[in-house]
C-alpha positions in Angstrom: -15.9 5.3 6.3 -14.1 2.0 5.9 -15.8 -1.6 5.7 -14.8 -5.0 6.9 -16.1 -7.6 4.1 -15.9 -11.0 3.7 -15.3 -12.8 0.4 -13.6 -16.7 -1.9 -12.2 -17.0 1.3 -10.5 -13.1 1.9 -11.0 -11.3 4.4 -10.0 -7.2 3.4 -11.1 -3.5 3.8 -12.3 -0.9 1.7 -13.5 2.6 2.2 -16.1 4.1 0.0 -14.3 7.3 -0.6 -13.4 4.5 -3.7 -16.0 3.8 -5.7 -13.5 1.6 -8.6 -12.0 -2.0 -7.3 -9.9 -1.8 -4.6 -8.8 -4.0 -1.3 -6.8 -4.0 2.0 -6.5 -7.7 2.5 -5.5 -9.0 5.5 -2.7 -12.5 5.8 -5.8 -14.7 6.0 -7.7 -17.3 3.1 -4.7 -17.9 1.1 -2.5 -20.7 -0.7 1.0 -20.2 1.2 2.3 -22.2 4.4 4.5 -21.2 7.8 5.9 -18.5 8.1 3.7 -16.9 5.1 0.2 -17.9 6.6 -1.1 -17.7 4.2 -2.0 -14.4 1.7 1.2 -14.0 1.4 1.6 -11.6 -2.3 5.1 -11.6 -2.5 7.6 -13.0 -4.5 10.9 -11.7 -2.8 10.9 -13.3 1.3 11.2 -17.2 0.2 7.7 -18.6 0.1 6.9 -20.6 -2.5 6.1 -18.9 -6.3 3.7 -21.6 -7.2 1.4 -20.4 -3.6 2.7 -16.7 -4.1 0.7 -17.0 -8.1 -2.2 -18.9 -6.3 -3.2 -15.9 -3.8 -2.3 -13.7 -6.8 -5.2 -15.5 -7.9 -7.7 -15.1 -5.6 -6.9 -11.6 -5.4 -7.4 -11.0 -9.1 -11.2 -12.8 -8.9 -11.2 -10.9 -5.3 -11.4 -8.3 -7.3 -12.5 -8.6 -10.8 -9.1 -7.1 -12.7 -8.1 -8.3 -15.4 -4.3 -8.8 -14.4 -2.5 -8.1 -11.0 1.2 -6.2 -11.1 3.3 -6.2 -8.5 7.0 -4.9 -8.6 10.3 -5.2 -6.7 9.8 -2.8 -3.8 13.0 -0.8 -3.0 11.9 2.3 -0.1 13.3 4.3 -3.0 11.1 6.8 -4.5 10.9 5.6 -8.0 7.3 5.5 -9.9 6.4 3.4 -12.8 4.4 4.6 -15.5 2.0 1.8 -16.5 0.8 1.9 -20.1 0.6 -1.7 -21.0 -0.1 -4.3 -18.9 2.8 -6.5 -19.9 5.3 -3.9 -18.6 4.7 -4.3 -15.5 6.9 -7.1 -14.3 8.8 -8.3 -10.5 12.0 -7.0 -12.4 10.9 -3.7 -12.1 12.2 -1.8 -9.3 10.4 0.5 -7.7 7.8 1.9 -5.2 5.3 3.4 -7.0 2.9 2.6 -10.0 0.1 5.0 -12.2 -1.9 4.6 -15.5 -4.5 5.6 -17.0 -5.5 1.4 -18.7 -9.1 -0.4 -17.1 -8.2 -3.9 -15.3 -4.7 -3.7 -14.4 -4.5 -4.4 -10.3 -1.3 -2.1 -8.9 -0.1 -4.8 -5.8 1.5 -3.3 -2.9 3.3 -5.5 -0.6 3.5 -3.9 3.0 4.4 -5.7 6.2 4.3 -2.3 8.5 4.5 0.2 5.5 1.9 1.8 3.9 0.0 0.9 0.6 -1.4 4.5 -0.2 -4.4 4.0 -2.8 -5.4 7.0 -5.4 -8.0 7.4 -7.4 -9.2 10.2 -9.4 -12.3 9.8 -11.0 -12.4 12.6 -13.0 -8.8 11.9 -15.6 -9.4 7.8 -14.4 -6.6 7.5 -13.8 -5.2 5.1 -10.3 -2.2 5.6 -8.3 -0.6 2.6 -5.5 2.4 3.8 -3.4 4.0 1.9 -0.8 5.3 4.0 1.8 7.2 2.9 4.6 9.4 5.6 6.9 11.8 6.1 4.0 8.9 6.9 1.8 7.8 9.8 3.8 11.3 10.7 4.4 11.8 10.9 0.6 8.1 12.0 0.8 7.5 9.4 -2.0 3.4 10.8 -2.2 3.8 14.1 -3.4 6.1 13.4 -6.5 3.5 10.3 -7.0 0.5 12.7 -7.4 3.4 15.1 -9.0 4.2 12.2 -11.6 0.1 11.9 -12.2 -0.2 15.5 -12.9 2.9 15.5 -15.1 1.4 11.9 -17.3 -2.9 12.9 -17.4 -3.0 16.2 -16.1 -5.0 15.0 -13.4 -5.9 17.5 -10.4 -4.7 16.7 -6.6 -7.5 18.4 -5.5 -9.9 15.5 -7.6 -7.3 12.9 -6.6 -9.2 10.8 -3.1 -6.5 9.0 -1.1 -6.4 5.7 1.8 -3.9 4.5 3.8 -3.6 1.1 4.0 -3.4 -0.3 7.4 0.2 -0.4 8.7 2.2 0.9 11.6 0.2 2.6 13.8 1.7 5.6 16.5 1.4 2.6 19.0 4.2 0.3 17.8 5.6 3.2 15.1 9.4 3.1 17.8 12.3 5.3 16.0 15.1 5.4 18.7 17.1 7.0 15.9 15.2 9.2 14.4 17.1 12.3 15.3 19.3 10.6 12.4 16.4 8.5 10.4 13.7 11.6 10.4 13.5 15.2 9.1 12.9 18.2 11.7 8.9 18.5 10.7 8.3 14.9 11.4 8.7 15.7 14.9 5.2 17.2 15.8 3.7 13.8 14.9 5.6 12.7 18.0 2.8 11.0 19.9 5.2 9.9 22.9 9.4 9.6 23.6 10.6 7.5 20.7 7.4 6.9 18.7 5.9 8.6 15.8 2.3 8.5 13.6 3.0 7.8 9.7 -0.9 7.2 9.8 -0.7 11.0 10.2 2.3 11.6 8.2 1.2 10.2 5.1 -1.8 11.9 6.0 -0.2 15.6 6.1 1.7 14.4 2.9 -1.0 14.2 1.2 -3.3 16.7 1.5 0.4 19.3 1.3 0.0 17.8 -2.3 -3.3 19.3 -3.0 -5.1 17.3 -2.2 -8.9 18.1 -0.4 -9.0 16.9 3.3 -12.5 15.5 3.0 -10.9 13.1 0.6 -8.4 11.3 2.7 -10.0 7.8 4.0 -7.8 5.3 6.3 -8.0 2.1 8.2 -6.7 2.9 12.2 -5.1 -1.1 12.0 -1.8 -0.6 13.2 -0.1 -4.0 11.6 2.1 -5.0 13.9 -0.2 -5.3 17.1 -3.0 -6.7 15.1 -2.0 -10.5 14.2 -4.5 -11.2 11.2 -1.5 -8.9 9.8 1.8 -10.0 8.3 3.9 -7.3 10.0 8.3 -6.8 9.9 8.2 -5.5 13.2 6.3 -8.3 15.1 8.3 -11.3 13.8 12.3 -9.6 13.7 10.4 -10.1 18.1 8.8 -13.7 17.2 12.2 -14.8 14.9 14.4 -14.0 12.4 12.2 -10.9 10.5 11.0 -14.5 8.1 7.2 -13.1 7.0 4.7 -12.5 4.6 3.5 -9.9 2.6 0.2 -7.9 3.0 -1.7 -6.9 0.1 -3.3 -3.5 -1.0 -4.4 -3.4 -4.4 -6.4 -0.9 -6.6 -7.4 -1.2 -9.8 -10.0 0.2 -12.9 -12.9 -1.1 -13.9 -12.8 -2.2 -17.3 -15.6 -1.2 -19.9 
């Protein structure tokens, strides 16, 4: 079940599937000025870096992590295996992170793309995935789970997964879907040019070995719900300049 919580001026969603620190934040309660108002989590969109730093510190305090670490997301399918906190820098060009190190908050930055948060309580391993439509096409979800299997001997059936607020089927329009999307996505077509990417991610998790009952979804569309940053909405209204929502997961420190 999904819950909405307020803490330290921030509003965020959590899932009772995950019993470790995690949160999927909306755009309110931060320190950034317009058009990044106010909890922008990204250094890469033109916001004042000092405001982003303060926003991430608020997030760190809210979930109780010792560090919040983000990367440069490039809509690819590369995965960073995190062995220590110093290893994660903003220059890392990846779209997923996995770790067994307690205290490190793995931060995904998004504005319509999904964050998929993973936890294996048996092996005490977590993963955080940035998955836009390109990530769905390359199936970064399956690749991240395979990485967790290889690096940490995780069993996919032990994984718990949560899909963040993101582009919903109501606004998931892909006019050029014949060229952009693979044929097996057609079963998730909800109208002429619209697709349910939250359901696609659920399918990819199940095909990767995650048990269906271990998957939760925050069924919020970031385009429709103005409590979230949305790139598609910003394109319609101005030049596409907007902030990034933050979704984060961390292993508790001993």
